[in-house]
N, C-alpha and C positions, 0 to 999 in steps of 0.2 A: 389126708388133706384133700379138699375139693377146691378146684378153681372153676368159677363160672365164666361164661362167655363175656359177661360185663366186666370181669377182672382182666381180660386179655387186652393187649394193645392191638388195635385194628389199624392196618395200613393198606392202602390201595394205590396202585399205579397202573397205568395203561389198562390192560385187561386182566390184572391180577388183584385178587382180594385175599387178605391174610389176617389171621389172628394169632398173636404171639403170647403163649402162656409161659410165664417165667417160673421155673421150679427151683427151690432151694433143696438140693440133694446133698446131705452131709455138709462138707465145707465148701462145696462148689455150687454154682448156679448153672442151670441149663435151660434151654427152651424147647418146647414142643410147639410146632407151628402147624396150624390147619390152613391150607391154601386152596383157592379155587382159581384155576387158570383158564381164561377164555382166549389166550394168545400167548406169545412168547414171554418167558420169564425175564430174560436178559442174562448175559454172562456174569457169573460171580466166581470167586475163588475161595476154596475152603481154607481155614486157618490150620492149626496143628492138630485138629480133631476130625475124624471121619464123620460124615453126615449119613444118615439113614432115612430113606423115603419109603413109606408104605403107600401104595396106590389104592385109594379108597373107591374111586369110580372113574370110568372113562378110559380112553386110550391116549397114549402120547409117545414122545420120543425124547430120550436124554442124549445129549452130546457131552460125553465125559472125555476130556483131553483128546478130542477129535474122533472118538469112537462112538458111533450112533447105536443106541440100544432101544428097540421098541418096548413099551410097557403097557400093561393092562391091569384091570382090577385084580387085587390080590398079590401083585408082584411086590418085591422089595428090591430097592436099588441102593447100593452103597457108593459113596463118593470118597475116595482116599484123601488124606490130608494134603494140603498145598496143591490142589488140583483145580484147574479151570473147568467149568461146566455150565450148561444151559439146558433148559427143557421147555417143552410146549405140548399142548394137546394136538391130536391128529383128528381129522374130520371136523365137523362143525359142533362138537360137543365140548363141555367143560371137563377139564382134568382136575380131580379132587385128590389132594395128597395130604399125608401127615408126615411131618419132618421132625426128626430128633437131631438136635444140634447143640453146639456150644451156646453159651448165653448170647442171644441177639438183643443187645441193649438199646432198643429203639425207644 
């Protein structure tokens, strides 16, 4: 199956641009989200599923339940279920990430 960018749901807020690709995998649906951050994402909390981020470009910092972790291109970050977190780029560059998560039904 191929999903094109024009099939993704585009959402933008503050300095965040994102494209949500909704995937039907077996009996469940999941999302793959491409995002470009020029600023703070804003705090969110995971549901009952772990989220996985692949850092495509740039440098940044994740605050996962109060623990700060620097990231750079090629890193993978996992966020456990039921955990508050936030992330943002560092420096004056855009942080580009690919997120694998439960269905984001926007």
